[in-house]
C-alpha positions as CSV (number, residue, x, y, z in Angstrom):
1,M,91.0,298.2,91.9
2,L,89.5,296.6,88.7
3,T,88.3,293.0,88.6
4,I,89.9,290.7,86.0
5,R,86.8,290.8,83.8
6,K,86.8,294.6,84.2
7,A,90.6,294.9,83.2
8,M,90.0,292.3,80.3
9,A,87.2,294.4,79.0
10,E,89.3,297.6,79.1
11,A,92.4,295.8,77.4
12,L,89.8,294.6,74.7
13,E,88.9,298.2,74.0
14,S,92.4,299.2,73.1
15,Q,93.5,296.1,70.8
16,S,92.4,292.7,69.8
17,Y,93.6,289.5,71.7
18,D,93.2,285.9,71.4
19,L,92.6,283.3,74.2
20,R,96.3,282.7,74.8
21,E,97.5,286.3,74.9
22,L,94.7,287.2,77.4
23,S,95.5,284.1,79.7
24,K,99.2,285.3,79.6
25,Q,98.4,289.1,80.1
26,F,96.3,288.1,83.2
27,H,97.9,285.0,84.6
28,I,95.1,282.8,84.3
29,K,94.1,279.6,82.4
30,E,93.0,279.8,79.0
31,K,89.6,278.0,80.0
32,E,89.0,280.8,82.7
33,A,89.9,283.6,80.2
34,R,87.3,282.0,77.8
35,D,84.5,281.9,80.7
36,H,85.3,285.6,81.3
37,L,85.1,286.4,77.5
38,E,81.6,284.7,77.6
39,H,80.6,287.1,80.1
40,I,81.9,290.2,78.6
41,A,80.4,289.3,75.2
42,R,76.9,289.3,76.8
43,S,77.4,292.4,78.7
44,A,79.4,294.7,76.5
45,R,76.4,296.9,75.8
46,P,76.1,299.7,74.3
47,K,79.6,298.9,73.0
48,R,80.0,296.0,70.3
49,F,82.0,292.8,71.0
50,M,83.5,291.7,68.0
51,I,85.2,288.4,67.0
52,E,87.6,288.1,64.0
53,P,86.8,284.4,63.2
54,A,89.5,281.5,63.2
55,A,91.0,280.8,59.8
56,C,92.8,277.7,58.5
57,L,96.4,278.7,57.6
58,D,96.7,276.0,54.9
59,C,93.9,276.5,52.8
60,G,92.4,279.8,54.1
61,F,88.9,278.4,55.4
62,V,87.4,280.9,57.6
63,F,85.3,279.8,60.4
64,K,82.5,282.6,60.1
65,K,79.5,280.7,61.7
66,R,81.3,279.3,64.7
67,D,79.6,280.4,68.0
68,R,82.3,278.9,70.3
69,L,85.1,281.3,71.5
70,S,87.7,278.5,71.5
71,T,90.1,277.5,68.6
72,P,88.9,274.9,66.4
73,G,90.6,271.6,66.3
74,K,91.1,271.1,62.4
75,C,89.8,272.6,59.3
76,P,86.7,270.9,57.9
77,L,88.1,271.2,54.4
78,C,91.7,270.2,54.3
79,R,91.8,268.6,57.9
80,S,94.7,270.6,58.8
81,L,95.6,271.2,62.1
82,S,97.3,274.7,61.5
83,V,94.2,276.8,62.7
84,S,94.7,280.5,63.5
85,P,92.8,281.3,67.0
86,P,89.9,283.7,66.7
87,R,90.8,287.2,67.9
88,F,88.4,289.5,70.1
89,K,87.8,293.2,70.6
90,I,85.5,295.7,71.8
91,S,84.6,298.6,70.0
């Protein structure tokens, strides 16, 4: 039987997910899913852990330099709260 972390890594190899989707699929809290993702990101060698950055849905600003895996609160340009969450994948 796979651990949650290994099952998450296998799921991320097949398609991209955001934190909310991972937490729903594995029946855990988003904070716990984020903790697992941080570990998966460090140990995904030799494969590559990829992050599709969060983006503002109103003005299109992309959070390229953000290191945190959580969704930003608001856009720094237009101050909109409509921000798409980052998506994660292993390739």
